[in-house]
C-alpha positions as CSV (number, residue, x, y, z in Angstrom):
1,M,117.8,102.2,68.0
2,S,116.3,105.0,65.9
3,Q,114.3,104.3,63.0
4,L,116.1,105.8,59.8
5,I,113.0,105.6,57.5
6,S,109.5,106.7,57.4
7,F,106.6,104.9,55.6
8,F,103.6,107.0,54.7
9,A,100.6,105.5,52.6
10,G,97.9,106.9,50.7
11,D,94.1,105.7,51.7
12,K,94.0,102.6,49.4
13,A,97.9,101.8,49.9
14,F,97.5,102.1,53.8
15,L,94.4,99.7,54.1
16,K,96.2,97.0,51.9
17,I,99.6,97.2,53.5
18,R,98.0,97.3,57.1
19,D,96.0,94.2,56.3
20,A,98.7,92.0,54.5
21,G,102.0,93.8,54.4
22,L,103.9,94.4,51.2
23,Q,105.0,91.8,48.7
24,P,107.1,92.6,45.3
25,D,103.8,91.4,43.2
26,D,101.7,94.3,45.1
27,V,103.8,96.9,43.4
28,G,102.5,98.1,39.9
29,V,104.3,101.4,39.5
30,V,107.6,103.0,40.8
31,A,107.9,106.7,40.9
32,G,110.9,108.8,40.9
33,A,111.3,112.6,41.7
34,A,113.5,114.9,40.0
35,G,116.2,116.6,42.4
36,G,119.8,116.3,41.3
37,P,122.1,115.2,43.9
38,K,119.3,114.6,46.3
39,W,119.2,110.9,44.8
40,L,122.3,110.1,46.7
41,I,120.2,109.5,49.5
42,L,118.1,106.9,47.8
43,R,121.3,105.0,46.2
44,H,120.9,101.9,48.0
45,L,117.2,101.7,48.1
46,D,117.6,101.4,44.4
47,R,120.1,98.7,44.9
48,A,117.7,96.7,47.5
49,L,114.8,97.3,45.5
50,F,116.2,96.4,41.9
51,G,118.8,94.5,42.7
52,S,117.1,91.6,45.1
53,W,113.3,92.6,46.3
54,L,111.8,93.0,43.0
55,Q,113.9,90.4,41.1
56,S,111.2,87.7,41.6
57,R,108.8,89.8,39.4
58,K,107.1,88.2,36.4
59,T,104.5,90.9,35.4
60,P,105.3,94.2,34.2
61,L,106.5,96.8,36.4
62,Y,106.0,100.4,35.3
63,L,108.9,103.0,36.4
64,I,108.1,106.8,35.9
65,G,110.6,109.4,36.6
66,S,112.0,112.9,35.6
67,S,115.2,114.0,35.7
68,I,117.4,112.3,38.2
69,G,114.5,109.9,38.9
70,A,114.4,108.8,35.1
71,W,118.4,108.4,35.2
72,R,118.0,106.1,38.3
73,F,115.7,103.9,36.5
74,A,117.7,103.8,33.4
75,A,120.6,102.5,35.6
76,S,118.1,100.0,37.5
77,S,116.6,98.4,34.5
78,Q,119.9,97.5,32.7
79,E,120.7,93.5,33.0
80,D,123.3,94.1,35.8
81,P,121.7,96.8,37.8
82,L,124.2,96.7,40.7
83,A,127.0,97.2,38.1
84,A,125.1,100.1,36.4
85,L,124.2,101.8,39.6
86,E,127.8,101.4,40.7
87,R,129.0,103.3,37.5
88,F,126.3,106.0,38.1
89,E,127.5,106.8,41.4
90,S,131.2,106.9,40.5
91,A,130.7,109.0,37.5
92,Y,128.2,111.3,39.5
93,L,130.7,111.7,42.4
94,E,133.5,112.7,40.0
95,Q,131.8,116.1,39.0
96,S,133.8,119.0,38.9
97,Y,133.5,122.4,37.7
98,T,135.2,126.0,37.4
99,A,134.2,128.5,39.8
100,K,131.4,129.7,37.4
101,P,130.7,127.1,35.0
102,S,128.9,127.9,31.7
103,P,125.9,126.1,30.7
104,E,128.3,124.3,27.9
105,E,130.6,123.0,30.7
106,I,127.7,121.7,32.7
107,N,126.3,120.0,29.9
108,R,129.7,118.5,29.0
109,E,129.6,116.9,32.6
110,L,126.0,115.5,32.4
111,E,127.0,114.1,29.1
112,R,130.0,112.2,30.5
113,I,128.0,111.0,33.3
114,L,125.1,109.7,31.1
115,N,127.4,107.8,28.9
116,R,129.1,106.0,31.7
117,L,125.7,105.1,32.9
118,M,124.6,103.8,29.8
119,G,127.3,102.1,28.3
120,V,127.1,100.8,24.9
121,E,124.7,98.2,25.8
122,G,122.3,100.3,28.1
123,P,119.6,101.3,25.5
124,A,119.1,97.8,24.2
125,Q,119.3,96.3,27.9
126,I,116.7,98.7,29.1
127,L,114.4,98.3,26.3
128,S,114.6,94.4,26.6
129,N,114.4,94.0,30.3
130,P,112.0,91.1,31.2
131,F,109.8,93.0,33.5
132,L,110.7,96.7,33.9
133,R,108.9,99.2,31.8
134,I,110.5,102.6,31.8
135,S,108.8,105.9,31.0
136,I,110.6,109.3,30.9
137,M,109.1,112.6,31.8
138,A,110.0,115.7,30.1
139,V,108.5,118.9,28.5
140,R,108.5,120.2,25.1
141,C,109.0,124.0,25.1
142,R,106.4,126.6,23.5
143,G,107.3,129.9,22.4
144,W,110.5,131.8,23.8
145,T,111.1,129.0,26.5
146,G,112.7,126.7,23.7
147,S,115.5,129.6,23.2
148,D,118.8,129.1,24.8
149,E,119.3,132.8,24.4
150,K,119.2,134.6,27.7
151,A,117.4,137.6,26.3
152,M,114.6,135.7,25.3
153,L,114.7,132.9,27.8
154,V,114.9,134.7,30.8
155,P,111.5,136.9,30.1
156,A,109.8,133.5,29.0
157,L,110.7,132.0,31.9
158,A,109.6,134.8,34.2
159,S,106.1,134.8,32.7
160,A,106.0,131.3,33.2
161,V,106.8,131.8,36.9
162,L,104.1,134.4,37.4
163,G,101.4,132.3,35.4
164,N,102.4,129.3,37.6
165,A,102.0,131.5,40.7
166,V,98.3,131.9,39.6
167,H,97.4,128.7,38.5
168,R,99.5,125.6,37.8
169,R,97.7,124.8,34.8
170,S,99.1,128.1,32.9
171,L,102.3,125.9,32.5
172,G,100.6,124.5,29.7
173,L,100.8,127.8,27.9
174,F,104.9,127.4,28.0
175,F,105.3,123.7,28.0
176,E,104.1,120.7,26.6
177,R,104.3,117.4,29.0
178,T,105.9,114.6,27.1
179,L,106.0,110.9,28.3
180,F,108.5,108.8,26.5
181,Y,107.6,105.6,27.3
182,D,108.6,101.7,26.5
183,P,106.2,100.6,23.8
184,R,106.1,96.9,24.7
185,D,103.4,97.6,27.3
186,I,101.3,100.8,27.3
187,P,101.8,102.2,31.0
188,P,98.7,103.0,33.3
189,F,99.4,106.5,33.6
190,F,99.3,107.0,29.5
191,N,96.6,109.1,29.6
192,M,97.4,111.1,32.5
193,K,95.3,114.4,32.7
194,G,96.2,118.0,33.4
195,F,98.5,119.3,30.9
196,P,98.9,119.1,27.0
197,M,100.8,115.9,26.4
198,Q,102.4,114.0,23.7
199,E,103.2,110.4,24.0
200,V,106.6,109.1,22.3
201,A,107.4,105.6,22.1
202,L,111.1,104.9,23.2
203,N,113.7,103.1,21.0
204,A,117.4,102.8,20.9
205,D,117.9,106.2,19.0
206,N,115.9,108.4,21.2
207,I,116.1,106.9,24.9
208,K,119.7,108.7,25.7
209,P,118.3,112.0,24.2
210,A,114.9,111.7,26.0
211,L,116.9,111.0,29.5
212,R,119.2,114.1,28.7
213,A,116.2,116.3,28.0
214,S,114.5,115.2,31.1
215,G,117.5,116.6,33.2
216,S,118.1,119.7,31.4
217,I,117.5,122.8,33.8
218,P,116.6,126.0,31.8
219,L,119.6,128.3,32.1
220,L,122.0,125.8,33.6
221,M,122.1,123.8,30.6
222,P,121.1,123.8,27.1
223,G,117.9,122.3,25.9
224,V,117.7,119.2,23.8
225,K,116.6,119.6,20.2
226,N,114.4,117.6,17.9
227,I,114.3,114.0,19.5
228,P,113.9,111.3,17.1
229,G,110.2,110.3,16.9
230,A,108.9,113.2,19.1
231,S,107.3,116.5,17.7
232,A,110.2,119.1,16.8
233,G,111.3,121.5,19.1
234,T,113.3,122.1,22.3
235,Y,112.9,119.7,25.4
236,R,113.9,120.6,28.6
237,D,113.6,119.4,32.5
238,G,110.6,117.2,33.2
239,G,110.6,118.4,36.7
240,I,109.2,121.7,35.4
241,I,105.9,120.2,35.5
242,D,106.4,116.8,37.2
243,Y,108.8,117.5,40.3
244,H,107.5,114.9,42.9
245,M,105.8,113.1,40.3
246,N,102.0,113.9,41.8
247,I,100.1,112.5,39.2
248,D,97.1,110.6,38.3
249,Y,98.6,107.0,38.2
250,M,95.3,105.5,36.8
251,N,96.2,102.2,38.6
252,P,93.6,99.7,37.0
253,D,94.9,96.8,38.9
254,D,94.5,98.7,42.0
255,R,98.4,98.0,42.6
256,I,100.7,100.0,44.9
257,V,102.9,102.9,43.4
258,L,106.0,102.6,45.3
259,F,107.7,106.0,45.9
260,P,111.2,106.2,47.2
261,H,111.8,109.8,47.9
262,Y,114.3,111.8,49.6
263,A,111.8,114.1,51.6
264,Q,108.8,114.1,53.7
265,A,107.0,116.5,51.3
266,V,105.3,116.6,48.1
267,V,105.8,119.4,45.8
268,P,104.3,119.2,42.4
269,G,106.3,121.2,40.1
270,W,109.8,122.7,40.3
271,L,108.4,126.1,40.1
272,D,106.0,125.4,43.0
273,K,109.1,125.2,45.3
274,Q,108.7,128.7,46.7
275,L,104.9,128.8,46.9
276,P,103.9,127.7,50.1
277,W,100.3,127.5,49.1
278,R,100.4,125.1,46.3
279,K,99.4,121.7,47.2
280,P,99.7,118.5,45.7
281,N,96.5,116.7,44.7
282,L,95.9,114.4,47.4
283,S,93.6,112.0,45.4
284,N,96.8,111.1,43.4
285,M,98.3,109.8,46.5
286,D,95.6,107.1,47.3
287,P,97.7,104.4,46.0
288,V,101.2,105.6,46.9
289,L,103.6,104.2,49.4
290,L,106.2,106.9,49.9
291,L,109.4,105.8,51.7
292,A,111.7,108.9,52.9
293,P,114.7,109.2,55.6
294,S,113.4,110.1,58.8
295,Q,114.1,113.3,60.6
296,S,116.4,110.8,62.9
297,A,118.6,109.8,59.7
298,L,118.8,113.5,58.5
299,E,120.0,114.5,62.2
300,Q,123.0,111.9,61.9
301,L,124.2,113.2,58.4
302,P,126.9,115.7,58.1
303,H,125.5,119.4,57.7
304,K,122.0,117.5,58.8
305,K,120.8,117.6,55.4
306,I,120.9,115.3,52.2
307,P,123.0,116.9,49.0
308,D,121.9,119.2,46.9
309,R,123.1,121.6,44.0
310,N,124.1,124.3,46.2
311,D,126.9,121.9,47.2
312,F,128.5,122.6,44.2
313,Q,129.1,126.2,45.2
314,K,129.6,125.6,49.1
315,F,132.5,123.2,48.1
316,A,133.9,125.0,45.2
317,G,137.4,124.3,44.6
318,R,137.3,121.4,47.3
319,D,135.7,118.5,45.6
320,S,137.3,116.0,47.7
321,E,135.4,117.6,50.8
322,R,132.2,117.4,49.0
323,V,133.0,113.9,47.8
324,L,133.5,113.0,51.6
325,Y,130.1,114.2,52.6
326,W,128.5,112.6,49.8
327,R,130.0,109.2,50.7
328,Q,128.8,109.8,54.2
329,V,125.3,110.2,52.9
330,L,125.5,107.1,50.7
331,E,126.3,105.0,53.8
332,M,123.4,106.4,55.4
333,S,121.5,105.3,52.3
334,R,123.0,101.6,52.7
335,K,121.6,101.4,56.3
336,M,118.1,102.8,55.4
337,A,117.8,100.4,52.4
338,D,118.8,97.7,54.9
339,E,116.3,98.7,57.3
340,V,113.5,98.8,54.4
341,L,114.2,95.2,53.5
342,E,113.9,94.1,57.1
343,V,110.8,95.8,58.0
344,V,109.2,94.4,54.9
345,A,110.5,91.1,55.1
346,S,109.4,90.8,59.0
347,G,105.8,92.1,58.2
348,R,106.6,95.0,60.7
349,I,105.6,97.4,57.8
350,K,102.1,97.0,58.8
351,Q,102.7,98.6,62.0
352,R,105.1,101.2,60.8
353,V,103.3,102.6,58.0
354,K,101.6,106.0,58.8
355,P,98.5,107.4,56.8
356,M,99.6,110.2,54.2
357,S,97.7,112.7,56.1
358,E,100.5,112.7,58.5
359,L,103.2,113.6,55.9
360,C,104.5,117.1,56.0
361,I,103.0,117.8,52.5
362,R,105.3,121.0,52.3
363,Q,108.5,121.8,53.9
């Protein structure tokens, strides 16, 4: 029987897992990447992890995600995570656009999805979860990157692209990393280094705008302006800086960072996707256990790939075909989740885990 899931661990995580396997209390942080429709391959991993495996937790578990990763965690942190994830899946599959959607049209659809995901009680439930502590990554724009006028935004983004190609830290000239966090417990990554950053405590008034900002892709949708509790300005997709969450997790308890991921690759920022020379900081991966679909799983999918934003153009005017394809991906996700639970419960993860050095760092 082919293996559907691959396990890769950084040096510290690898030694711990090879020695003793993996238990819920071994995990200190769960990370979630940006990536739009790619999350569908992880849908049932979230069900398995947050709906059952992690339910015995008593101590705080910190979640950090950008864009769709943060939206996944917003569903998983609600009182009934299975129901919230079901609402999220249903609303996401129902997306439909005209041939050339405007930013306003895309914004309306994503606002509809977020409202379905959160419901009326979502904000209060997330911020009173007994053990989950969500953090949401966004960026505050500097200069013309804060404008939604193409005449100003396009040259500003072009400058950011060129600067990033020279050095990743140059993104700090154009964007300020923003960490929206659950203030009940300060997360271990609160003082992460590398970019200018502001920290903003989440509350019932700003959690939805923070989630909305975290997924607001420049040019495709408007930025989110003046989020309550945060510095004045325009906020956009956290994946611009933190795409695959290659951050310093600053893990003082030496616990594992669990990273359910859609790819056997780690790309630091959204603008790094086209830069083959841009590598992640491998020292940040020391505590990480990364779970990703195996090549065998991908080969069994329609089109031999996971969903992505190009599917909206590929299946334009044929939403039913897109949804059928996406549902087949969801079924693969279910099989992957069942395999993860079995491998962990049986202890076979000790044999299945591979060193992070074997991971294809870039696709």
